[in-house]
C-alpha positions in Angstrom: -18.7 -1.3 84.7 -15.2 -1.3 86.3 -12.1 -3.4 85.9 -9.2 -3.4 88.3 -5.7 -4.9 88.8 -3.5 -5.1 91.8 0.3 -5.3 91.6 2.6 -5.7 94.6 6.4 -5.9 94.4 6.2 -6.2 90.6 3.8 -9.1 90.6 0.2 -9.3 89.6 -1.7 -10.2 92.8 -5.4 -9.8 92.0 -7.8 -8.8 89.2 -11.3 -7.3 89.2 -11.4 -6.9 93.0 -14.2 -4.7 94.5 -13.6 -1.0 94.2 -14.4 -0.6 97.9 -11.2 -2.4 98.8 -8.9 0.2 97.1 -8.4 2.2 100.2 -7.1 -0.8 102.1 -4.6 -1.6 99.3 -3.4 2.0 98.9 -2.1 1.9 102.5 0.7 -0.3 101.3 3.3 1.9 99.4 4.5 -1.2 97.4 1.0 -1.5 95.9 0.2 -0.5 92.3 -3.4 -0.3 91.2 -5.1 0.0 87.8 -8.8 1.0 87.8 -10.8 1.2 84.6 -14.2 2.9 84.5 -16.5 2.5 81.5 -19.0 5.4 81.1 -19.1 6.3 84.8 -21.7 8.6 86.1 -20.9 11.9 87.9 -21.5 10.3 91.3 -19.1 7.4 90.7 -16.4 9.7 89.4 -16.9 11.9 92.5 -16.4 8.9 94.8 -13.3 7.8 92.9 -12.0 11.4 93.0 -12.4 11.5 96.7 -10.7 8.1 97.1 -7.6 9.1 95.2 -7.6 12.9 95.9 -8.3 13.9 92.3 -8.7 17.6 91.4 -12.3 18.7 90.5 -11.2 20.2 87.2 -9.6 17.0 86.1 -12.8 15.1 87.1 -14.8 17.6 85.0 -12.5 17.0 82.0 -12.9 13.3 82.3 -16.7 13.5 82.5 -16.9 15.8 79.4 -16.0 14.4 76.0 -14.1 16.4 73.4 -10.9 17.2 75.2 -7.8 17.8 73.2 -4.9 15.4 73.8 -3.0 16.9 76.7 -1.3 16.3 80.0 -2.3 18.5 82.9 -0.3 18.6 86.1 -2.0 18.9 89.5 -0.5 18.9 93.0 -1.3 15.2 93.7 -1.6 13.7 90.2 -1.5 14.2 86.5 -4.4 14.1 84.1 -4.0 12.7 80.6 -6.5 12.8 77.7 -5.9 11.0 74.4 -7.6 9.3 71.5 -7.5 5.9 69.8 -8.2 6.1 66.1 -9.5 3.7 63.5 -9.7 4.1 59.7 -13.0 2.9 58.4 -13.3 1.2 55.0 -14.6 4.3 53.3 -11.6 6.3 54.5 -13.4 8.0 57.4 -11.7 8.4 60.8 -13.3 7.0 64.0 -11.9 8.4 67.2 -12.4 7.1 70.8 -11.5 9.2 73.7 -9.8 8.0 76.8 -8.9 9.9 80.0 -6.4 8.8 82.6 -5.5 9.9 86.1 -1.9 9.3 87.0 -1.1 9.1 90.7 1.9 7.8 92.6 0.3 4.4 93.1 -2.5 4.1 90.6 -3.6 4.6 87.0 -7.3 5.3 86.6 -8.6 5.1 83.0 -12.0 6.5 82.1 -13.7 5.5 78.9 -17.0 7.0 77.6 -17.7 4.0 75.3 -16.4 0.5 74.6 -14.8 1.5 71.3 -11.4 1.6 73.0 -9.7 -1.8 73.0 -8.6 -2.0 76.6 -7.9 -5.7 76.3 -4.9 -4.9 74.0 -3.5 -2.6 76.7 -3.8 -5.4 79.3 -2.1 -7.8 76.9 0.8 -5.4 76.6 1.2 -5.3 80.4 1.1 -9.1 80.5 3.8 -9.3 77.7 6.2 -7.2 79.9 6.0 -8.6 83.4 9.6 -7.7 84.0 8.7 -4.0 84.0 5.9 -4.3 86.5 8.1 -3.2 89.3 8.6 0.3 87.7 5.5 1.7 89.2 2.7 3.6 87.4 5.0 4.4 84.5 4.8 0.8 83.5 1.0 0.9 83.3 1.1 4.3 81.5 3.6 2.9 78.9 1.2 0.1 77.9 -1.6 2.7 77.4 0.5 5.1 75.4 2.1 2.3 73.3 -1.4 1.1 72.3 -2.5 4.7 71.3 0.6 5.6 69.4 0.6 2.2 67.5 -3.0 2.9 66.5 -2.0 6.3 65.2 0.9 4.9 63.2 -1.4 2.2 61.8 -4.0 4.8 60.8 -1.3 6.8 59.0 -0.1 3.7 57.1 -3.7 2.9 56.0 -4.2 6.4 54.8 -0.9 6.3 52.9 -2.1 3.1 51.1 -5.4 4.8 50.3 -3.7 7.8 48.8 -1.5 5.5 46.6 -4.7 3.8 45.3 -6.1 7.2 44.5 -3.0 8.1 42.5 -3.5 5.0 40.4 -7.0 6.1 39.6 -6.1 9.6 38.6 -5.7 8.8 34.9 -8.6 6.3 34.6 -10.9 7.0 31.7 -14.0 5.5 33.5 -16.2 8.5 34.6 -17.3 6.5 37.7 -13.7 6.1 38.9 -13.1 9.8 38.3 -16.0 10.7 40.6 -14.6 8.1 43.1 -11.3 9.9 43.2 -13.0 13.2 44.0 -15.1 11.7 46.8 -12.3 9.6 48.3 -9.8 12.5 48.2 -12.2 14.8 50.0 -12.9 12.1 52.6 -9.2 11.5 53.2 -8.5 15.2 53.5 -11.1 15.4 56.3 -9.7 12.3 58.0 -6.2 13.7 57.9 -7.3 16.9 59.5 -8.9 14.9 62.3 -5.9 12.7 62.6 -3.5 15.6 62.8 -5.5 17.1 65.7 -5.0 13.8 67.6 -1.4 13.0 66.7 0.4 16.3 66.9 -0.4 17.1 70.6 1.0 13.7 71.6 4.5 14.9 71.0 4.2 17.4 73.9 2.4 14.8 76.0 5.2 12.2 75.7 7.9 14.8 75.9 6.5 16.2 79.2 6.2 12.7 80.7 9.9 12.1 80.0 11.0 15.1 82.0 12.9 14.1 85.2 10.9 16.5 87.4 7.6 14.6 86.7 9.0 11.3 88.3 6.6 9.1 86.3 9.2 7.5 84.0 11.9 5.7 85.8 15.4 5.1 84.4 14.7 1.5 83.1 11.5 2.8 81.4 13.2 5.7 79.7 14.2 3.7 76.5 10.7 2.5 76.2 9.3 6.0 76.4 11.9 7.2 73.9 10.7 4.5 71.5 7.1 5.8 71.9 8.4 9.4 71.3 10.1 8.3 68.1 6.9 6.7 66.9 5.0 9.9 67.8 7.4 12.0 65.8 7.3 9.7 62.8 3.5 9.6 62.8 3.3 13.4 63.1 5.8 13.9 60.2 4.0 11.3 58.1 0.7 13.0 58.7 2.0 16.3 57.5 3.5 14.7 54.4 0.2 12.9 53.7 -1.7 16.2 53.8 0.6 17.5 51.0 0.1 14.3 49.1 -3.7 14.6 49.3 -3.5 18.2 48.2 -1.3 17.1 45.3 -3.8 14.4 44.3 -6.7 16.9 44.4 -4.7 19.4 42.3 -3.6 16.8 39.9 -7.2 15.5 39.5 -8.3 19.1 38.7 -5.5 19.4 36.1 -6.4 16.1 34.6 -10.0 17.1 34.3 -9.0 20.4 32.8 -6.8 18.6 30.2 -9.6 16.2 29.4 -12.0 19.2 28.9 -9.5 20.9 26.6 -9.2 17.7 24.6 -12.9 17.4 24.3 -13.3 21.0 23.3 -10.6 20.5 20.6 -12.5 17.5 19.2 -15.8 19.3 19.3 -14.4 22.3 17.6 -12.7 20.2 15.0 -15.9 18.3 14.2 -17.9 21.5 14.1 -15.4 23.0 11.6 -15.8 19.9 9.4 -19.6 19.9 9.6 -19.6 23.6 8.8 -18.1 22.9 5.3 -21.0 21.0 3.8 -23.4 23.3 5.6 -21.8 26.4 4.0 -21.6 24.8 0.5 -25.1 23.4 0.5 -26.3 26.8 1.8 -24.5 28.6 -1.1 -25.9 26.3 -3.7 -29.4 26.7 -2.2 -29.6 30.3 -3.3 -32.6 31.4 -5.4 -30.4 33.2 -7.9 -28.6 31.8 -11.0 -25.0 30.7 -10.5 -22.6 28.5 -12.4 -24.2 25.1 -12.6 -27.6 26.3 -11.6 -30.4 23.8 -12.4 -27.7 21.5 -13.9 -26.0 18.2 -12.9 -22.7 20.1 -13.0 -23.7 22.1 -9.9 -24.4 19.0 -7.9 -21.1 17.4 -8.9 -19.2 20.5 -8.1 -20.8 21.0 -4.7 -20.4 17.3 -3.8 -16.8 17.4 -4.8 -16.1 20.4 -2.7 -17.9 18.9 0.3 -15.9 15.7 0.2 -12.6 17.3 -0.7 -12.6 20.0 1.9 -14.0 17.7 4.6 -11.3 15.1 4.0 -8.6 17.8 3.9 -9.8 19.2 7.3 -9.9 15.8 8.8 -6.4 15.0 7.8 -5.1 18.3 9.0 -6.8 18.0 12.4 -5.5 14.5 12.9 -2.0 15.5 12.0 -2.2 18.3 14.6 -3.7 15.9 17.2 -7.0 17.7 17.3 -9.0 14.5 16.6 
C-alpha cells in the first residue's frame, strides 16, 4: 500500500496519485512530494530508490527493523529512523518504527506495520497550510512533531503510573503489595525502552537545525526549536522517572523489611509470653516432691505465676511497642 501527496507552490494539488507519475512531477523544481510506503517489499523499495536516487545502505536500513533513532547523511539525501511509542494499560511500552528519506523535493516514509498513526501526521500538515511553501522541512516537521508529542505523552503517563505506585507503597493489602512489585518492574523495563527511543532524538533534531543541512528554512526554525525543547524536556523527564522508579523499588523493599521486623517482634513477644506457662507447667510436672506437691496449693501457685507473669510481659511488650 502507498499514499502520496503533491504540493506545488505551497498548495496541495493532488493526493494518492499513481507512483509511476512521480518522475514527471519531480521535473518541476517547485514540486514537493510525500510518498508513504506500508510494509514494502525489497523490489518496491529498490524501484523507489532508483526513482529518487537513494543510497543502498539507507534502503537496507529501511528494510530491516530495529534501527536506533538516527539521522544519516548521504550525498543526495538524508535518512531518518525513529519510533512512535504507546504506553499500554499494564505499563508496557509499545514501539512502532518509521523510516524516512529526506530529499530536496520529497519525503518518503516507510512503515513496517500500521501501528504508526500516519493520519495524525497528515492532519498536522493540513493544520499548517501556511508553511507548505517551506519545502520538505514542512513535511518533516509534521512527522517529528507527531513523534515527539507521543514521547512526551508516554512520559506523562508513566509519571502518573509512578504516582499511583507511590500511593500503594504503604498499603496493608498483600495483593496490592505484590502489585507494586510487578508494576514497578514493568515500568522500569518500559522506561529503559523509552530512554533508548527518546535520548537519540536530541542529536537528530539538533543536526537537522544546523544551517549546512539546508532542510530547515528560516521561517521553520522556531517550529523546530519548539520540537527540540520538547525533546529535551522528555529526555530529562525520562531520566528523573528512572530515579523515581528506583526510589519506589527501594522504598518498597524498605517497607517490606520494616513489616518483617514488626512481625518478628510480635512473634518473638508472643513466643516469650507462651514460654512462661510452658516453663511453669513443666517445672510443676516433675516426678519429685516440691512445695505444694500433690496439693491444691501447688495448683494455685502455678496458676497465679502463669497469669501474673503473662500479664506482666504483655504490658511490658505493649509499652515498648512490641505488640
